[in-house]
C-alpha positions in Angstrom: 5.2 -28.4 5.3 2.4 -26.0 4.5 -0.6 -26.0 6.9 -3.4 -28.4 5.8 -5.8 -25.5 5.8 -4.0 -24.1 2.8 -3.5 -27.2 0.7 -6.8 -28.8 1.5 -8.6 -26.3 -0.8 -10.5 -28.4 -3.4 -10.2 -25.6 -6.0 -6.4 -25.5 -5.5 -6.1 -29.2 -5.7 -8.1 -29.4 -8.9 -5.8 -27.0 -10.6 -2.6 -28.7 -9.4 -4.0 -32.1 -10.4 -5.0 -30.8 -13.8 -1.3 -30.2 -14.5 0.4 -33.0 -12.6 -1.9 -35.7 -14.0 -0.7 -34.7 -17.5 2.9 -35.2 -16.5 3.9 -31.6 -15.6 5.2 -30.1 -12.4 2.8 -27.8 -10.7 3.8 -26.0 -7.5 2.4 -23.3 -5.2 5.0 -20.5 -5.3 6.0 -17.2 -3.8 3.9 -15.2 -1.3 1.4 -18.0 -0.5 4.2 -20.3 0.6 6.0 -17.5 2.5 2.9 -16.3 4.3 1.7 -19.8 5.1 5.0 -20.7 6.7 4.9 -17.5 8.7 1.4 -18.3 9.9 -0.1 -15.4 8.1 -3.3 -15.2 6.2 -2.9 -16.6 2.7 -5.0 -14.6 0.2 -4.0 -15.2 -3.4 -2.3 -18.5 -4.5 0.0 -18.5 -7.5 1.1 -21.6 -9.2 4.3 -22.3 -11.2 4.4 -25.1 -13.7 6.7 -26.7 -16.2 3.8 -26.7 -18.7 3.9 -24.0 -21.4 1.0 -21.5 -21.4 -0.7 -23.0 -24.5 -0.6 -26.4 -22.8 -2.1 -24.9 -19.6 -4.9 -23.4 -21.7 -5.6 -26.7 -23.6 -5.7 -28.8 -20.4 -8.1 -26.3 -18.8 -10.3 -26.4 -21.8 -10.5 -30.2 -21.8 -11.3 -30.1 -18.1 -14.0 -27.4 -18.4 -12.0 -24.9 -16.4 -12.1 -21.3 -17.6 -8.8 -19.7 -18.5 -8.0 -16.0 -19.0 -4.8 -14.9 -20.7 -4.1 -12.2 -18.1 -0.3 -12.1 -18.8 0.2 -14.6 -21.6 3.1 -12.6 -23.0 4.9 -13.3 -19.7 3.7 -16.9 -19.4 0.8 -16.3 -17.1 -2.7 -17.7 -17.4 -5.4 -17.3 -14.8 -7.5 -20.4 -14.2 -10.9 -20.1 -12.5 -11.9 -23.2 -10.6 -14.9 -23.3 -8.2 -15.0 -19.5 -8.4 -11.4 -19.1 -7.3 -8.8 -17.4 -9.4 -5.3 -18.9 -9.7 -2.5 -17.3 -11.6 -0.6 -20.1 -13.3 2.8 -19.1 -14.7 5.2 -21.3 -16.7 8.7 -21.8 -15.5 10.8 -19.0 -17.1 14.3 -17.8 -17.5 15.3 -14.3 -18.5 16.7 -13.9 -22.0 17.1 -10.1 -21.9 16.2 -7.3 -19.5 16.3 -3.5 -19.7 15.7 -2.5 -16.1 11.9 -2.3 -16.7 10.8 -5.3 -18.7 12.2 -8.8 -19.3 12.1 -11.0 -22.4 11.6 -14.5 -21.1 11.9 -18.1 -22.4 10.1 -21.0 -21.0 12.0 -23.8 -19.3 11.4 -27.1 -17.6 14.1 -26.4 -15.0 12.8 -25.3 -11.6 16.2 -24.0 -10.6 16.2 -21.6 -13.6 12.7 -20.3 -12.6 13.9 -19.7 -9.0 17.0 -18.0 -10.1 15.1 -15.2 -11.8 12.9 -14.4 -8.7 13.6 -11.3 -6.5 14.2 -12.5 -3.0 15.1 -15.9 -1.5 12.0 -16.0 0.8 9.8 -15.5 -2.4 11.6 -18.3 -4.2 10.0 -21.0 -2.2 7.7 -23.6 -3.7 5.3 -26.3 -2.3 3.8 -29.4 -3.9 0.2 -30.5 -3.6 1.0 -32.4 -0.4 2.5 -29.2 1.2 6.1 -30.3 1.0 8.3 -27.2 0.6 11.0 -26.9 -2.0 13.9 -24.4 -1.6 15.8 -24.3 -4.9 18.1 -21.4 -3.9 19.1 -23.3 -0.7 18.7 -20.3 1.5 15.0 -19.3 1.3 13.9 -21.3 4.3 16.7 -20.1 6.5 16.3 -16.5 5.4 12.6 -16.7 6.1 13.1 -18.1 9.6 15.6 -15.3 10.3 13.3 -12.7 8.8 16.3 -11.8 6.6 15.4 -10.3 3.2 18.1 -11.2 0.6 18.1 -11.0 -3.2 18.4 -14.3 -5.1 22.0 -14.5 -6.2 23.8 -11.2 -7.0 21.8 -8.2 -5.6 23.0 -5.8 -8.2 22.1 -8.1 -11.1 18.6 -8.7 -9.8 18.0 -4.9 -9.5 19.3 -4.1 -13.0 16.8 -6.7 -14.4 14.0 -4.5 -12.9 14.8 -1.3 -11.1 11.6 -1.6 -9.2 13.2 -4.3 -7.1 15.3 -1.5 -5.4 12.0 -0.2 -4.0 10.4 -3.6 -3.5 13.4 -4.5 -1.2 12.3 -1.9 1.3 8.6 -2.7 1.0 9.3 -6.4 1.8 11.8 -5.4 4.5 9.0 -3.3 6.1 6.6 -6.2 6.1 8.9 -9.2 6.7 12.4 -8.1 7.7 13.7 -8.2 11.2 14.6 -4.7 12.5 18.3 -4.0 12.4 19.1 -6.9 10.1 18.9 -5.4 6.6 21.2 -7.1 4.3 24.4 -5.0 3.6 24.8 -6.3 0.1 21.2 -5.4 -0.7 21.6 -1.9 0.8 24.7 -1.2 -1.3 23.0 -2.4 -4.4 19.9 -0.3 -3.9 22.1 2.8 -3.3 24.1 2.1 -6.4 21.0 1.7 -8.6 18.6 4.2 -7.0 18.7 6.5 -10.1 17.2 3.7 -12.1 14.0 4.1 -10.3 13.4 7.4 -12.1 13.1 5.5 -15.4 10.0 3.6 -14.1 6.3 4.5 -14.6 4.8 6.4 -11.7 2.0 3.8 -11.5 4.5 1.1 -10.6 6.3 3.2 -8.1 3.0 4.4 -6.6 1.8 0.9 -6.1 5.0 0.0 -4.2 4.9 3.1 -2.0 1.3 2.4 -1.1 2.1 -1.1 0.0 5.2 0.0 1.9 3.4 2.6 3.9 0.7 0.1 4.8 3.2 -2.0 6.7 2.7 -2.1 10.5 5.8 0.0 11.0 7.6 1.3 7.9 10.0 3.5 10.0 13.2 1.6 9.6 12.5 0.9 5.9 12.0 4.7 5.3 15.1 5.5 7.2 17.2 3.1 5.1 15.6 4.4 2.0 16.7 7.9 2.9 20.2 6.7 3.6 20.6 4.9 0.3 19.0 7.7 -1.8 16.0 5.5 -2.8 13.6 7.8 -1.0 14.8 10.9 -2.8 14.6 9.1 -6.1 10.9 8.4 -5.7 9.7 11.1 -3.3 12.2 14.0 -3.5 10.5 16.1 -0.8 9.9 13.3 1.7 11.1 13.6 5.3 10.7 10.5 7.4 11.8 12.1 10.7 8.3 12.2 12.2 7.2 8.7 11.1 8.1 7.0 14.4 6.0 9.5 16.3 3.0 8.9 13.9 3.3 5.1 14.2 3.4 5.4 18.0 0.4 7.7 18.0 -1.6 5.3 15.7 -0.8 2.4 18.1 -1.8 4.4 21.2 -5.1 5.2 19.6 -5.6 1.7 18.2 -6.1 2.7 14.6 -4.9 0.6 11.6 -2.1 1.7 9.3 -3.2 3.9 6.4 -0.9 4.7 3.6 -2.5 8.1 2.8 -2.3 9.3 6.4 1.4 8.4 6.4 2.0 9.9 3.0 0.5 13.2 4.1 3.1 13.2 6.9 6.0 12.0 4.8 5.5 14.3 1.8 2.8 16.9 2.4 3.8 18.9 -0.7 3.7 15.8 -3.0 2.4 16.6 -6.5 -0.4 14.1 -7.4 1.4 13.0 -10.5 4.5 11.9 -8.6 2.6 8.7 -7.6 -0.3 8.9 -10.0 -2.8 9.6 -7.2 -6.4 9.3 -8.3 -8.5 12.5 -8.1 -10.1 11.4 -4.8 -6.7 10.4 -3.4 -5.1 13.7 -4.4 -8.0 15.6 -2.8 -7.7 13.7 0.5 -3.9 14.1 0.5 -4.3 17.9 0.1 -6.9 18.1 2.9 -4.8 16.1 5.4 -1.6 18.0 4.5 -3.2 21.4 4.8 -5.3 20.8 7.9 -2.5 19.0 9.9 -0.1 22.0 9.3 -2.4 24.6 10.8 -0.9 26.0 14.1 -2.2 26.0 16.6 -4.0 22.8 15.7 -7.6 22.8 17.0 -9.8 19.8 17.3 -13.2 21.4 16.8 -12.4 22.9 13.3 -10.7 19.7 12.3 -13.7 17.5 13.3 -16.3 19.9 11.9 -14.6 20.5 8.5 -13.0 17.2 7.8 -15.3 14.7 9.5 -14.5 11.9 12.0 -12.0 9.9 9.8 -10.0 12.6 8.1 -10.2 14.8 11.2 -8.7 12.1 13.3 -5.9 11.5 10.7 -5.1 15.2 10.5 -4.9 15.3 14.3 -2.5 12.3 14.4 -0.3 13.9 11.8 -0.3 17.2 13.7 0.6 15.3 16.9 3.4 13.5 15.2 4.8 16.8 14.1 4.8 18.2 17.6 1.3 19.6 18.2 0.0 19.3 21.8 -3.5 17.8 21.7 -5.9 18.1 24.6 -6.8 15.1 26.8 -9.8 13.3 25.4 -9.4 14.7 21.9 -10.7 11.7 20.0 -14.1 12.0 21.7 -14.2 15.7 21.2 -13.4 15.3 17.6 -16.2 12.8 17.1 -18.6 15.2 18.7 -17.4 18.1 16.5 -17.8 15.9 13.4 -21.5 15.3 14.4 -22.4 18.9 15.0 -23.8 20.3 11.8 -24.5 24.0 11.5 -28.1 24.4 12.8 -29.1 27.0 10.2 -29.2 26.9 6.4 -29.4 29.3 3.4 -33.2 29.4 3.7 -32.9 31.0 7.1 -31.1 34.1 5.7 -32.4 34.4 2.2 -34.1 36.7 1.9 -33.0 39.3 2.9 -29.5 38.1 1.8 -28.9 37.0 -1.8 -26.0 35.8 -4.0 -22.5 35.9 -2.6 -23.8 37.5 0.6 -25.5 34.1 1.5 -22.2 32.3 1.4 -20.4 35.1 3.4 -23.1 34.9 6.0 -23.0 31.2 6.4 -19.2 31.2 6.7 -19.5 33.7 9.5 -22.1 31.6 11.2 -19.9 28.5 10.9 -17.0 30.3 12.4 -19.1 31.4 15.4 -20.7 28.0 15.7 -17.2 26.4 16.0 -15.8 29.1 18.3 -18.7 28.6 20.7 -18.1 24.9 21.0 -21.2 24.2 19.1 -23.4 25.7 21.8 -24.7 29.0 20.4 -28.4 29.0 19.6 -29.7 29.2 16.0 -31.2 32.7 16.4 -27.9 34.1 17.4 -26.3 32.4 14.4 -28.9 33.9 12.1 -28.2 37.3 13.4 -24.4 36.9 12.9 -25.0 35.6 9.4 -27.2 38.5 8.5 -24.7 41.0 9.9 -21.8 39.5 8.0 -23.7 39.1 4.8 -25.0 42.6 4.9 -21.6 44.2 5.6 -21.1 45.6 2.1 -24.6 47.0 1.8 
């Protein structure tokens, strides 16, 4: 049974009742059922129904519930009830697949809908009362064992959508028991790893982000490397230092961050490989460059990168073998809050043009080297001297 806190939601019940009162099946499905049974926070709730999309839209209109055709070509309509969004998808079966997209037909058969889903623990359904349905017959036992398995034949599921080869490792990182990865699934992902190169970088990037946000993606990354999946999506990636980074994060009490981990995993990553945004690409470059400086120094990292990125660069450097001084987090915070006590107006005139920048850079270097202790007049003198060196 699902917890009452999940099924007691009036908005959810209104959507389920809208469909069941008209004679259709309407069931909570997928991640909401899985996470509720694991005692995890349930965020989005998806609903599967035997009603066709046009019927869902018509019923919603009659009830005064707004509908949005967010994925109507795939049978999905979003219903907005009491300000809550619910994706309602008609039961489907695959008619044709090409490894990236599927042509579907609607069905009234719950077993057919379950058979086209990716993993057994994601093919669990629950009715309005919270009773759980397990059409594959192994979803509940696999979930209890934290055993991630494909529905039916693993190879067939992957060739329907090659992204599932990557999704397997993402879900294993979040839900799988360490040391219990399914051998059939691993063999299938290895066999079909080249298919990942046919997918859009946006889809691959979204999965990599979610994988790296797992509490500990170490085993998943190791298995990805063994099966060739990691090389297919991130050719330059090296997961060897990831255990050290995860341990350093835990020791410092910081939450997982996919960009911090990506900068460790693939510092030379081209932004287009995962379709990083401009800001994401900029942060990736900063973290990768700063963390590779040897010897790694806390004061420059905190001063130039700020508290957050400076801390992340330090964690990456530590995972890669850098020895950080005791109390470095506090020192880094102090460095990030130590702005240069002089400005361009203090040296212009007599300096002008490029000489101003040259002078300020020299003053910054001296400011950092002094441990942020040298007085402003001495910094001005150093800036004037450096700026005037070509005159």
